[in-house]
mmCIF file as gemmi writes it, N, C-alpha and C atoms, coordinates in Angstrom:
data_model
loop_
_atom_site.group_PDB
_atom_site.id
_atom_site.type_symbol
_atom_site.label_atom_id
_atom_site.label_alt_id
_atom_site.label_comp_id
_atom_site.label_asym_id
_atom_site.label_entity_id
_atom_site.label_seq_id
_atom_site.pdbx_PDB_ins_code
_atom_site.Cartn_x
_atom_site.Cartn_y
_atom_site.Cartn_z
_atom_site.occupancy
_atom_site.B_iso_or_equiv
_atom_site.pdbx_formal_charge
_atom_site.auth_seq_id
_atom_site.auth_asym_id
_atom_site.pdbx_PDB_model_num
ATOM 1 N N . MET Axp A 1 ? 53.678 143.726 -58.89 1 0 ? 1 A 1
ATOM 2 C CA . MET Axp A 1 ? 54.082 145.192 -58.819 1 0 ? 1 A 1
ATOM 3 C C . MET Axp A 1 ? 55.357 145.271 -57.877 1 0 ? 1 A 1
ATOM 4 N N . ALA Axp A 2 ? 56.304 145.946 -58.282 1 0 ? 2 A 1
ATOM 5 C CA . ALA Axp A 2 ? 57.453 146.031 -57.396 1 0 ? 2 A 1
ATOM 6 C C . ALA Axp A 2 ? 57.222 147.041 -56.283 1 0 ? 2 A 1
ATOM 7 N N . SER Axp A 3 ? 57.942 146.724 -55.181 1 0 ? 3 A 1
ATOM 8 C CA . SER Axp A 3 ? 57.853 147.599 -54.042 1 0 ? 3 A 1
ATOM 9 C C . SER Axp A 3 ? 59.173 147.986 -53.65 1 0 ? 3 A 1
ATOM 10 N N . ARG Axp A 4 ? 59.173 149.194 -52.901 1 0 ? 4 A 1
ATOM 11 C CA . ARG Axp A 4 ? 60.486 149.604 -52.393 1 0 ? 4 A 1
ATOM 12 C C . ARG Axp A 4 ? 60.339 150.227 -51.072 1 0 ? 4 A 1
ATOM 13 N N . ASN Axp A 5 ? 61.137 149.957 -50.088 1 0 ? 5 A 1
ATOM 14 C CA . ASN Axp A 5 ? 61.13 150.636 -48.849 1 0 ? 5 A 1
ATOM 15 C C . ASN Axp A 5 ? 61.825 151.916 -48.848 1 0 ? 5 A 1
ATOM 16 N N . PHE Axp A 6 ? 61.258 153.019 -48.542 1 0 ? 6 A 1
ATOM 17 C CA . PHE Axp A 6 ? 61.88 154.326 -48.566 1 0 ? 6 A 1
ATOM 18 C C . PHE Axp A 6 ? 62.483 154.636 -47.322 1 0 ? 6 A 1
ATOM 19 N N . LEU Axp A 7 ? 62.051 154.006 -46.203 1 0 ? 7 A 1
ATOM 20 C CA . LEU Axp A 7 ? 62.581 154.345 -44.908 1 0 ? 7 A 1
ATOM 21 C C . LEU Axp A 7 ? 63.047 153.159 -44.069 1 0 ? 7 A 1
ATOM 22 N N . VAL Axp A 8 ? 63.973 153.363 -43.192 1 0 ? 8 A 1
ATOM 23 C CA . VAL Axp A 8 ? 64.242 152.323 -42.275 1 0 ? 8 A 1
ATOM 24 C C . VAL Axp A 8 ? 63.747 152.79 -40.958 1 0 ? 8 A 1
ATOM 25 N N . GLU Axp A 9 ? 62.753 152.135 -40.336 1 0 ? 9 A 1
ATOM 26 C CA . GLU Axp A 9 ? 62.097 152.505 -39.203 1 0 ? 9 A 1
ATOM 27 C C . GLU Axp A 9 ? 63.055 152.589 -37.966 1 0 ? 9 A 1
ATOM 28 N N . GLY Axp A 10 ? 62.765 153.548 -37.136 1 0 ? 10 A 1
ATOM 29 C CA . GLY Axp A 10 ? 63.586 153.809 -35.874 1 0 ? 10 A 1
ATOM 30 C C . GLY Axp A 10 ? 63.47 152.702 -34.962 1 0 ? 10 A 1
ATOM 31 N N . LEU Axp A 11 ? 62.298 152.108 -34.862 1 0 ? 11 A 1
ATOM 32 C CA . LEU Axp A 11 ? 61.958 151.005 -34.077 1 0 ? 11 A 1
ATOM 33 C C . LEU Axp A 11 ? 61.186 150.009 -34.839 1 0 ? 11 A 1
ATOM 34 N N . ASP Axp A 12 ? 61.644 148.65 -34.921 1 0 ? 12 A 1
ATOM 35 C CA . ASP Axp A 12 ? 60.879 147.812 -35.684 1 0 ? 12 A 1
ATOM 36 C C . ASP Axp A 12 ? 59.653 147.359 -34.783 1 0 ? 12 A 1
ATOM 37 N N . LEU Axp A 13 ? 58.503 147.741 -35.071 1 0 ? 13 A 1
ATOM 38 C CA . LEU Axp A 13 ? 57.277 147.448 -34.3 1 0 ? 13 A 1
ATOM 39 C C . LEU Axp A 13 ? 56.817 145.988 -34.543 1 0 ? 13 A 1
ATOM 40 N N . THR Axp A 14 ? 57.336 145.333 -35.568 1 0 ? 14 A 1
ATOM 41 C CA . THR Axp A 14 ? 56.844 143.998 -35.672 1 0 ? 14 A 1
ATOM 42 C C . THR Axp A 14 ? 57.537 143.019 -34.716 1 0 ? 14 A 1
ATOM 43 N N . GLY Axp A 15 ? 58.587 143.473 -34.157 1 0 ? 15 A 1
ATOM 44 C CA . GLY Axp A 15 ? 59.244 142.622 -33.06 1 0 ? 15 A 1
ATOM 45 C C . GLY Axp A 15 ? 58.786 142.602 -31.687 1 0 ? 15 A 1
ATOM 46 N N . LEU Axp A 16 ? 57.831 143.569 -31.518 1 0 ? 16 A 1
ATOM 47 C CA . LEU Axp A 16 ? 57.244 143.678 -30.207 1 0 ? 16 A 1
ATOM 48 C C . LEU Axp A 16 ? 56.413 142.533 -29.845 1 0 ? 16 A 1
ATOM 49 N N . PRO Axp A 17 ? 56.326 142.107 -28.553 1 0 ? 17 A 1
ATOM 50 C CA . PRO Axp A 17 ? 55.57 140.964 -28.09 1 0 ? 17 A 1
ATOM 51 C C . PRO Axp A 17 ? 53.974 141.299 -28.214 1 0 ? 17 A 1
ATOM 52 N N . GLY Axp A 18 ? 53.662 142.478 -28.149 1 0 ? 18 A 1
ATOM 53 C CA . GLY Axp A 18 ? 52.2 142.931 -28.136 1 0 ? 18 A 1
ATOM 54 C C . GLY Axp A 18 ? 51.955 144.115 -28.978 1 0 ? 18 A 1
ATOM 55 N N . ASP Axp A 19 ? 50.905 144.843 -28.631 1 0 ? 19 A 1
ATOM 56 C CA . ASP Axp A 19 ? 50.559 146.038 -29.402 1 0 ? 19 A 1
ATOM 57 C C . ASP Axp A 19 ? 51.528 147.142 -29.159 1 0 ? 19 A 1
ATOM 58 N N . ALA Axp A 20 ? 51.756 147.88 -30.055 1 0 ? 20 A 1
ATOM 59 C CA . ALA Axp A 20 ? 52.831 149.066 -29.791 1 0 ? 20 A 1
ATOM 60 C C . ALA Axp A 20 ? 52.111 150.143 -29.193 1 0 ? 20 A 1
ATOM 61 N N . THR Axp A 21 ? 52.9 150.814 -28.165 1 0 ? 21 A 1
ATOM 62 C CA . THR Axp A 21 ? 52.274 151.913 -27.38 1 0 ? 21 A 1
ATOM 63 C C . THR Axp A 21 ? 52.499 153.213 -28.456 1 0 ? 21 A 1
ATOM 64 N N . ASN Axp A 22 ? 51.809 154.21 -27.941 1 0 ? 22 A 1
ATOM 65 C CA . ASN Axp A 22 ? 51.849 155.408 -28.615 1 0 ? 22 A 1
ATOM 66 C C . ASN Axp A 22 ? 53.299 155.906 -28.633 1 0 ? 22 A 1
ATOM 67 N N . ALA Axp A 23 ? 54.035 155.807 -27.603 1 0 ? 23 A 1
ATOM 68 C CA . ALA Axp A 23 ? 55.449 156.204 -27.578 1 0 ? 23 A 1
ATOM 69 C C . ALA Axp A 23 ? 56.458 155.439 -28.425 1 0 ? 23 A 1
ATOM 70 N N . GLN Axp A 24 ? 56.12 154.047 -28.566 1 0 ? 24 A 1
ATOM 71 C CA . GLN Axp A 24 ? 56.889 153.286 -29.55 1 0 ? 24 A 1
ATOM 72 C C . GLN Axp A 24 ? 56.637 153.627 -30.929 1 0 ? 24 A 1
ATOM 73 N N . ILE Axp A 25 ? 55.357 153.898 -31.186 1 0 ? 25 A 1
ATOM 74 C CA . ILE Axp A 25 ? 55.046 154.344 -32.643 1 0 ? 25 A 1
ATOM 75 C C . ILE Axp A 25 ? 55.796 155.612 -32.902 1 0 ? 25 A 1
ATOM 76 N N . LEU Axp A 26 ? 55.631 156.591 -31.93 1 0 ? 26 A 1
ATOM 77 C CA . LEU Axp A 26 ? 56.41 157.849 -32.153 1 0 ? 26 A 1
ATOM 78 C C . LEU Axp A 26 ? 57.941 157.724 -32.309 1 0 ? 26 A 1
ATOM 79 N N . GLN Axp A 27 ? 58.423 156.832 -31.577 1 0 ? 27 A 1
ATOM 80 C CA . GLN Axp A 27 ? 59.928 156.587 -31.609 1 0 ? 27 A 1
ATOM 81 C C . GLN Axp A 27 ? 60.21 155.958 -33.032 1 0 ? 27 A 1
ATOM 82 N N . SER Axp A 28 ? 59.455 155.075 -33.7 1 0 ? 28 A 1
ATOM 83 C CA . SER Axp A 28 ? 59.694 154.523 -34.859 1 0 ? 28 A 1
ATOM 84 C C . SER Axp A 28 ? 59.719 155.578 -35.997 1 0 ? 28 A 1
ATOM 85 N N . VAL Axp A 29 ? 58.76 156.526 -35.783 1 0 ? 29 A 1
ATOM 86 C CA . VAL Axp A 29 ? 58.57 157.552 -36.844 1 0 ? 29 A 1
ATOM 87 C C . VAL Axp A 29 ? 59.736 158.582 -36.706 1 0 ? 29 A 1
ATOM 88 N N . ARG Axp A 30 ? 59.965 159.001 -35.511 1 0 ? 30 A 1
ATOM 89 C CA . ARG Axp A 30 ? 60.97 160.06 -35.334 1 0 ? 30 A 1
ATOM 90 C C . ARG Axp A 30 ? 62.397 159.603 -35.659 1 0 ? 30 A 1
ATOM 91 N N . GLU Axp A 31 ? 62.771 158.325 -35.473 1 0 ? 31 A 1
ATOM 92 C CA . GLU Axp A 31 ? 64.11 157.878 -35.628 1 0 ? 31 A 1
ATOM 93 C C . GLU Axp A 31 ? 64.236 157.246 -37.073 1 0 ? 31 A 1
ATOM 94 N N . SER Axp A 32 ? 63.274 157.353 -37.798 1 0 ? 32 A 1
ATOM 95 C CA . SER Axp A 32 ? 63.324 156.767 -39.236 1 0 ? 32 A 1
ATOM 96 C C . SER Axp A 32 ? 64.397 157.562 -40.022 1 0 ? 32 A 1
ATOM 97 N N . VAL Axp A 33 ? 65.092 156.788 -40.935 1 0 ? 33 A 1
ATOM 98 C CA . VAL Axp A 33 ? 66.026 157.396 -41.803 1 0 ? 33 A 1
ATOM 99 C C . VAL Axp A 33 ? 65.872 156.865 -43.162 1 0 ? 33 A 1
ATOM 100 N N . PRO Axp A 34 ? 66.439 157.58 -44.163 1 0 ? 34 A 1
ATOM 101 C CA . PRO Axp A 34 ? 66.276 157.049 -45.647 1 0 ? 34 A 1
ATOM 102 C C . PRO Axp A 34 ? 66.799 155.679 -45.694 1 0 ? 34 A 1
ATOM 103 N N . ALA Axp A 35 ? 66.214 154.816 -46.582 1 0 ? 35 A 1
ATOM 104 C CA . ALA Axp A 35 ? 66.559 153.38 -46.631 1 0 ? 35 A 1
ATOM 105 C C . ALA Axp A 35 ? 67.959 153.293 -47.373 1 0 ? 35 A 1
ATOM 106 N N . THR Axp A 36 ? 68.237 154.217 -48.332 1 0 ? 36 A 1
ATOM 107 C CA . THR Axp A 36 ? 69.546 154.15 -49.138 1 0 ? 36 A 1
ATOM 108 C C . THR Axp A 36 ? 70.025 155.581 -49.324 1 0 ? 36 A 1
ATOM 109 N N . PRO Axp A 37 ? 71.357 155.548 -49.553 1 0 ? 37 A 1
ATOM 110 C CA . PRO Axp A 37 ? 71.959 156.835 -49.801 1 0 ? 37 A 1
ATOM 111 C C . PRO Axp A 37 ? 71.406 157.774 -51.003 1 0 ? 37 A 1
ATOM 112 N N . ASP Axp A 38 ? 70.718 157.189 -51.879 1 0 ? 38 A 1
ATOM 113 C CA . ASP Axp A 38 ? 70.105 157.89 -52.935 1 0 ? 38 A 1
ATOM 114 C C . ASP Axp A 38 ? 68.772 158.472 -52.635 1 0 ? 38 A 1
ATOM 115 N N . LEU Axp A 39 ? 68.365 158.388 -51.377 1 0 ? 39 A 1
ATOM 116 C CA . LEU Axp A 39 ? 67.119 158.986 -50.877 1 0 ? 39 A 1
ATOM 117 C C . LEU Axp A 39 ? 67.346 159.992 -49.792 1 0 ? 39 A 1
ATOM 118 N N . GLY Axp A 40 ? 66.451 160.875 -49.823 1 0 ? 40 A 1
ATOM 119 C CA . GLY Axp A 40 ? 66.798 161.97 -48.633 1 0 ? 40 A 1
ATOM 120 C C . GLY Axp A 40 ? 65.475 162.87 -48.485 1 0 ? 40 A 1
ATOM 121 N N . TRP Axp A 41 ? 65.629 163.948 -47.926 1 0 ? 41 A 1
ATOM 122 C CA . TRP Axp A 41 ? 64.48 164.772 -47.508 1 0 ? 41 A 1
ATOM 123 C C . TRP Axp A 41 ? 64.545 166.183 -48.347 1 0 ? 41 A 1
ATOM 124 N N . HIS Axp A 42 ? 63.443 166.785 -48.372 1 0 ? 42 A 1
ATOM 125 C CA . HIS Axp A 42 ? 63.27 168.089 -48.987 1 0 ? 42 A 1
ATOM 126 C C . HIS Axp A 42 ? 62.818 169.059 -47.988 1 0 ? 42 A 1
ATOM 127 N N . ILE Axp A 43 ? 63.556 170.106 -47.627 1 0 ? 43 A 1
ATOM 128 C CA . ILE Axp A 43 ? 63.338 171.221 -46.772 1 0 ? 43 A 1
ATOM 129 C C . ILE Axp A 43 ? 62.725 172.404 -47.519 1 0 ? 43 A 1
ATOM 130 N N . LEU Axp A 44 ? 61.449 172.703 -47.059 1 0 ? 44 A 1
ATOM 131 C CA . LEU Axp A 44 ? 60.729 173.853 -47.592 1 0 ? 44 A 1
ATOM 132 C C . LEU Axp A 44 ? 60.711 174.957 -46.612 1 0 ? 44 A 1
ATOM 133 N N . ASN Axp A 45 ? 61.533 175.77 -46.607 1 0 ? 45 A 1
ATOM 134 C CA . ASN Axp A 45 ? 61.528 176.881 -45.628 1 0 ? 45 A 1
ATOM 135 C C . ASN Axp A 45 ? 62.24 178.192 -46.047 1 0 ? 45 A 1
ATOM 136 N N . GLU Axp A 46 ? 61.799 179.317 -45.559 1 0 ? 46 A 1
ATOM 137 C CA . GLU Axp A 46 ? 62.394 180.594 -45.93 1 0 ? 46 A 1
ATOM 138 C C . GLU Axp A 46 ? 63.863 180.755 -45.306 1 0 ? 46 A 1
ATOM 139 N N . THR Axp A 47 ? 64.124 180.013 -44.221 1 0 ? 47 A 1
ATOM 140 C CA . THR Axp A 47 ? 65.481 180.127 -43.612 1 0 ? 47 A 1
ATOM 141 C C . THR Axp A 47 ? 66.343 178.993 -44.074 1 0 ? 47 A 1
ATOM 142 N N . THR Axp A 48 ? 67.569 179.36 -44.425 1 0 ? 48 A 1
ATOM 143 C CA . THR Axp A 48 ? 68.612 178.265 -44.708 1 0 ? 48 A 1
ATOM 144 C C . THR Axp A 48 ? 68.804 177.338 -43.544 1 0 ? 48 A 1
ATOM 145 N N . PRO Axp A 49 ? 68.819 176.096 -43.858 1 0 ? 49 A 1
ATOM 146 C CA . PRO Axp A 49 ? 68.998 175.156 -42.752 1 0 ? 49 A 1
ATOM 147 C C . PRO Axp A 49 ? 70.314 175.296 -42.047 1 0 ? 49 A 1
ATOM 148 N N . ASP Axp A 50 ? 70.374 175.016 -40.808 1 0 ? 50 A 1
ATOM 149 C CA . ASP Axp A 50 ? 71.664 175.074 -39.979 1 0 ? 50 A 1
ATOM 150 C C . ASP Axp A 50 ? 72.373 173.837 -40.022 1 0 ? 50 A 1
ATOM 151 N N . VAL Axp A 51 ? 73.297 173.742 -41.027 1 0 ? 51 A 1
ATOM 152 C CA . VAL Axp A 51 ? 74.087 172.527 -41.285 1 0 ? 51 A 1
ATOM 153 C C . VAL Axp A 51 ? 75.256 172.497 -40.239 1 0 ? 51 A 1
ATOM 154 N N . THR Axp A 52 ? 75.547 173.536 -39.597 1 0 ? 52 A 1
ATOM 155 C CA . THR Axp A 52 ? 76.576 173.45 -38.496 1 0 ? 52 A 1
ATOM 156 C C . THR Axp A 52 ? 76.047 172.585 -37.379 1 0 ? 52 A 1
ATOM 157 N N . THR Axp A 53 ? 74.871 172.904 -36.903 1 0 ? 53 A 1
ATOM 158 C CA . THR Axp A 53 ? 74.292 172.198 -35.697 1 0 ? 53 A 1
ATOM 159 C C . THR Axp A 53 ? 73.804 170.799 -36.174 1 0 ? 53 A 1
ATOM 160 N N . TYR Axp A 54 ? 73.074 170.761 -37.476 1 0 ? 54 A 1
ATOM 161 C CA . TYR Axp A 54 ? 72.566 169.571 -37.897 1 0 ? 54 A 1
ATOM 162 C C . TYR Axp A 54 ? 73.257 169.143 -39.327 1 0 ? 54 A 1
ATOM 163 N N . PRO Axp A 55 ? 74.39 168.501 -39.241 1 0 ? 55 A 1
ATOM 164 C CA . PRO Axp A 55 ? 75.187 168.162 -40.462 1 0 ? 55 A 1
ATOM 165 C C . PRO Axp A 55 ? 74.33 167.377 -41.444 1 0 ? 55 A 1
ATOM 166 N N . GLU Axp A 56 ? 73.365 166.62 -40.925 1 0 ? 56 A 1
ATOM 167 C CA . GLU Axp A 56 ? 72.657 165.721 -41.926 1 0 ? 56 A 1
ATOM 168 C C . GLU Axp A 56 ? 71.819 166.536 -42.896 1 0 ? 56 A 1
ATOM 169 N N . TYR Axp A 57 ? 71.548 167.871 -42.522 1 0 ? 57 A 1
ATOM 170 C CA . TYR Axp A 57 ? 70.85 168.737 -43.341 1 0 ? 57 A 1
ATOM 171 C C . TYR Axp A 57 ? 71.549 169.037 -44.64 1 0 ? 57 A 1
ATOM 172 N N . ALA Axp A 58 ? 72.88 168.784 -44.671 1 0 ? 58 A 1
ATOM 173 C CA . ALA Axp A 58 ? 73.783 169.113 -45.912 1 0 ? 58 A 1
ATOM 174 C C . ALA Axp A 58 ? 73.449 168.235 -47.027 1 0 ? 58 A 1
ATOM 175 N N . THR Axp A 59 ? 72.752 166.924 -46.689 1 0 ? 59 A 1
ATOM 176 C CA . THR Axp A 59 ? 72.426 166.067 -47.676 1 0 ? 59 A 1
ATOM 177 C C . THR Axp A 59 ? 71.009 166.229 -48.201 1 0 ? 59 A 1
ATOM 178 N N . PHE Axp A 60 ? 70.292 167.319 -47.728 1 0 ? 60 A 1
ATOM 179 C CA . PHE Axp A 60 ? 68.921 167.471 -48.109 1 0 ? 60 A 1
ATOM 180 C C . PHE Axp A 60 ? 68.747 168.625 -49.159 1 0 ? 60 A 1
ATOM 181 N N . ILE Axp A 61 ? 67.853 168.523 -50.06 1 0 ? 61 A 1
ATOM 182 C CA . ILE Axp A 61 ? 67.479 169.616 -50.921 1 0 ? 61 A 1
ATOM 183 C C . ILE Axp A 61 ? 66.676 170.73 -50.006 1 0 ? 61 A 1
ATOM 184 N N . TRP Axp A 62 ? 67.091 171.904 -50.275 1 0 ? 62 A 1
ATOM 185 C CA . TRP Axp A 62 ? 66.358 173.002 -49.642 1 0 ? 62 A 1
ATOM 186 C C . TRP Axp A 62 ? 65.803 174.003 -50.639 1 0 ? 62 A 1
ATOM 187 N N . THR Axp A 63 ? 64.588 174.363 -50.461 1 0 ? 63 A 1
ATOM 188 C CA . THR Axp A 63 ? 63.739 175.25 -51.326 1 0 ? 63 A 1
ATOM 189 C C . THR Axp A 63 ? 63.317 176.425 -50.454 1 0 ? 63 A 1
ATOM 190 N N . LYS Axp A 64 ? 63.613 177.748 -50.931 1 0 ? 64 A 1
ATOM 191 C CA . LYS Axp A 64 ? 63.096 178.907 -50.335 1 0 ? 64 A 1
ATOM 192 C C . LYS Axp A 64 ? 61.805 179.23 -51.083 1 0 ? 64 A 1
ATOM 193 N N . PRO Axp A 65 ? 60.619 179.089 -50.352 1 0 ? 65 A 1
ATOM 194 C CA . PRO Axp A 65 ? 59.344 179.343 -51.074 1 0 ? 65 A 1
ATOM 195 C C . PRO Axp A 65 ? 59.056 180.586 -51.806 1 0 ? 65 A 1
ATOM 196 N N . SER Axp A 66 ? 59.597 181.622 -51.252 1 0 ? 66 A 1
ATOM 197 C CA . SER Axp A 66 ? 59.258 183.014 -51.603 1 0 ? 66 A 1
ATOM 198 C C . SER Axp A 66 ? 60.079 183.302 -52.962 1 0 ? 66 A 1
ATOM 199 N N . THR Axp A 67 ? 61.114 182.569 -53.222 1 0 ? 67 A 1
ATOM 200 C CA . THR Axp A 67 ? 61.816 182.884 -54.508 1 0 ? 67 A 1
ATOM 201 C C . THR Axp A 67 ? 61.936 181.607 -55.373 1 0 ? 67 A 1
ATOM 202 N N . GLY Axp A 68 ? 61.621 180.478 -54.776 1 0 ? 68 A 1
ATOM 203 C CA . GLY Axp A 68 ? 61.921 179.272 -55.562 1 0 ? 68 A 1
ATOM 204 C C . GLY Axp A 68 ? 63.358 178.707 -55.722 1 0 ? 68 A 1
ATOM 205 N N . GLU Axp A 69 ? 64.137 179.557 -54.946 1 0 ? 69 A 1
ATOM 206 C CA . GLU Axp A 69 ? 65.584 179.169 -54.987 1 0 ? 69 A 1
ATOM 207 C C . GLU Axp A 69 ? 65.808 177.811 -54.432 1 0 ? 69 A 1
ATOM 208 N N . MET Axp A 70 ? 66.509 176.938 -55.043 1 0 ? 70 A 1
ATOM 209 C CA . MET Axp A 70 ? 66.886 175.676 -54.603 1 0 ? 70 A 1
ATOM 210 C C . MET Axp A 70 ? 68.279 175.491 -54.385 1 0 ? 70 A 1
ATOM 211 N N . LYS Axp A 71 ? 68.689 174.744 -53.28 1 0 ? 71 A 1
ATOM 212 C CA . LYS Axp A 71 ? 70.12 174.491 -53.018 1 0 ? 71 A 1
ATOM 213 C C . LYS Axp A 71 ? 70.115 173.166 -52.374 1 0 ? 71 A 1
ATOM 214 N N . TYR Axp A 72 ? 71.349 172.458 -52.493 1 0 ? 72 A 1
ATOM 215 C CA . TYR Axp A 72 ? 71.558 171.22 -51.821 1 0 ? 72 A 1
ATOM 216 C C . TYR Axp A 72 ? 73.011 171.086 -51.355 1 0 ? 72 A 1
């Protein structure tokens, strides 16, 4: 069965000399990014994402739940 990595971890936990701490696990998750340019995130929120402050949001799909409106 084929397998695909969807994320690049923020911290490679396999390279640690011992067990990962809670802080290291949190860092690995928080700093993860999509593995390839054809992958991204889906924002489900009533408020339009702030792409000025967070320009990476411009690459995400956004859905407004109350109307079903979708933008990217």
